C-alpha positions as CSV (number, residue, x, y, z in Angstrom):
1,X,61.0,152.5,84.7
2,X,59.2,152.9,81.3
3,X,58.4,156.6,82.2
4,X,62.1,157.3,83.0
5,X,63.2,155.7,79.7
6,X,60.6,157.7,77.7
7,X,61.6,161.0,79.4
8,X,65.3,160.4,79.0
9,X,65.8,158.4,75.8
10,X,69.4,159.6,75.3
11,X,70.5,158.0,78.6
12,X,68.7,154.8,77.7
13,X,70.6,154.5,74.4
14,X,73.9,155.5,75.9
15,X,73.5,152.9,78.7
16,X,72.4,150.3,76.2
17,X,75.5,151.1,74.1
18,X,77.8,150.9,77.1
19,X,76.3,147.5,78.1
20,X,76.7,146.1,74.6
21,X,80.3,147.4,74.4
22,X,81.1,145.9,77.9
23,X,79.5,142.6,76.6
24,X,81.8,142.8,73.6
25,X,84.8,143.1,76.0
26,X,83.8,139.9,77.6
27,X,84.7,138.1,74.3
28,X,81.8,137.8,71.9
29,X,84.1,138.1,68.9
30,X,82.7,141.3,67.4
31,X,79.0,140.5,67.5
32,X,78.1,143.2,70.0
33,X,80.6,145.9,68.8
34,X,78.5,147.3,66.0
35,X,75.2,147.2,68.0
36,X,77.0,149.0,70.9
37,X,78.4,151.7,68.6
38,X,75.0,152.1,66.9
39,X,73.3,152.5,70.3
40,X,75.8,155.2,71.4
41,X,75.3,157.0,68.1
42,X,71.5,156.9,68.6
43,X,72.0,158.2,72.1
44,X,73.9,161.2,70.9
45,X,71.3,161.9,68.2
46,X,68.5,161.5,70.8
47,X,70.3,164.0,73.1
48,X,70.9,166.5,70.2
49,X,67.3,166.1,68.8
50,X,65.0,165.4,71.8
51,X,61.9,165.7,69.7
52,X,62.8,162.5,67.8
53,X,60.2,159.7,68.7
54,X,61.2,156.3,70.0
55,X,60.0,154.7,66.7
56,X,62.6,156.7,64.8
57,X,65.2,156.0,67.4
58,X,64.6,152.3,67.0
59,X,64.8,152.5,63.2
60,X,68.0,154.5,63.4
61,X,69.5,151.9,65.8
62,X,68.6,149.1,63.3
63,X,69.9,151.0,60.3
64,X,73.2,152.0,62.1
65,X,73.8,148.5,63.2
66,X,73.3,147.0,59.8
67,X,75.3,149.7,57.9
68,X,78.2,149.6,60.4
69,X,78.4,145.8,60.2
70,X,78.3,145.9,56.3
71,X,80.9,148.6,56.1
72,X,83.2,146.7,58.5
73,X,82.8,143.5,56.5
74,X,83.6,145.4,53.3
75,X,86.7,146.9,54.9
76,X,87.8,143.5,56.0
77,X,87.4,142.0,52.6
78,X,89.8,144.7,51.1
79,X,92.5,144.1,53.7
80,X,95.5,142.0,52.6
81,X,94.8,138.6,53.9
82,X,97.3,135.8,54.4
83,X,96.6,132.5,52.6
84,X,94.4,130.2,54.6
85,X,97.0,127.4,54.3
86,X,99.6,129.6,56.1
87,X,97.5,130.7,59.0
88,X,99.4,128.8,61.6
89,X,102.7,128.3,59.7
90,X,104.8,131.3,60.5
91,X,107.8,129.8,58.7
92,X,105.9,130.4,55.4
93,X,106.4,134.1,56.0
94,X,110.1,133.5,55.3
95,X,109.5,133.0,51.6
96,X,111.3,135.8,49.8
97,X,113.7,136.5,52.6
98,X,117.4,136.8,51.6
99,X,120.3,135.5,53.7
100,X,123.9,134.3,53.4
101,X,125.0,130.7,53.7
102,X,127.1,129.9,56.8
103,X,128.8,126.9,55.2
104,X,129.2,125.3,51.8
105,X,126.4,123.1,50.8
106,X,126.9,119.4,51.4
107,X,124.6,117.1,49.4
108,X,122.5,120.2,48.9
109,X,122.2,121.1,52.6
110,X,123.6,124.0,54.6
111,X,122.5,126.6,57.2
112,X,121.6,130.3,57.2
113,X,121.1,132.7,60.1
114,X,117.8,134.4,60.2
115,X,117.0,136.8,63.1
116,X,118.2,135.0,66.3
117,X,118.1,131.5,64.9
118,X,119.9,129.2,62.4
119,X,117.8,127.4,59.7
120,X,118.6,124.4,57.7
121,X,118.4,125.0,53.9
122,X,118.4,122.9,50.8
123,X,119.6,124.0,47.4
124,X,119.5,121.9,44.2
125,X,122.8,123.4,43.1
126,X,126.0,123.4,45.0
127,X,126.8,126.7,46.7
128,X,129.7,128.2,48.6
129,X,129.7,129.7,52.0
130,X,128.7,133.4,52.1
131,X,126.6,133.1,49.0
132,X,123.5,135.2,49.1
133,X,120.3,133.1,48.7
134,X,116.6,133.7,48.6
135,X,114.0,131.4,50.3
136,X,111.7,130.1,47.7
137,X,109.7,127.4,49.6
138,X,109.4,125.8,53.1
139,X,109.4,122.1,53.6
140,X,108.8,121.3,57.2
141,X,111.8,122.9,59.0
142,X,114.0,123.1,55.9
143,X,114.0,126.2,53.7
144,X,114.4,125.6,50.0
145,X,116.6,128.3,48.5
146,X,118.1,129.5,45.3
147,X,121.0,131.8,44.7
148,X,119.9,135.4,44.8
149,X,120.6,137.6,41.8
150,X,119.7,141.3,41.9
151,X,118.4,141.9,38.4
152,X,119.0,145.7,38.8
153,X,122.7,145.1,39.2
154,X,122.9,143.2,35.9
155,X,121.1,145.9,33.9
156,X,122.9,146.9,30.7
157,X,125.2,149.9,31.0
158,X,123.9,151.4,27.7
159,X,127.0,150.7,25.6
């Protein structure tokens, strides 16, 4: 077996990479992905440069694994991340959404239609039906709103 691996190192690395990627598919959460990709890369290099010794192949594998994992972590840190408090609270994604009131507010409460549902809202000031409002906060299943005013429509006309 050792003789076969030493005579065909490209196949060894490609098979190792394939096994690591299959292991990743079984649900390791990303731990084997970068090692599998590094092994496949070393397999391609070993195929293109058969004179490369196993020592250098092992070093390349280690370097590729570390570099790819570091680059992935750096890319993840630059992605727009949601707030940790809102991870399982989809309703917090409604902040900033604009909607129209279905009814006049009574004691501060009314309803708006968002997507295929109706949401209870609370406004500190009395509002009439069909007033456009903006969601400013979420309190349980109640959306706190304020009247929406488009600042660009109130720009001075240059008189």
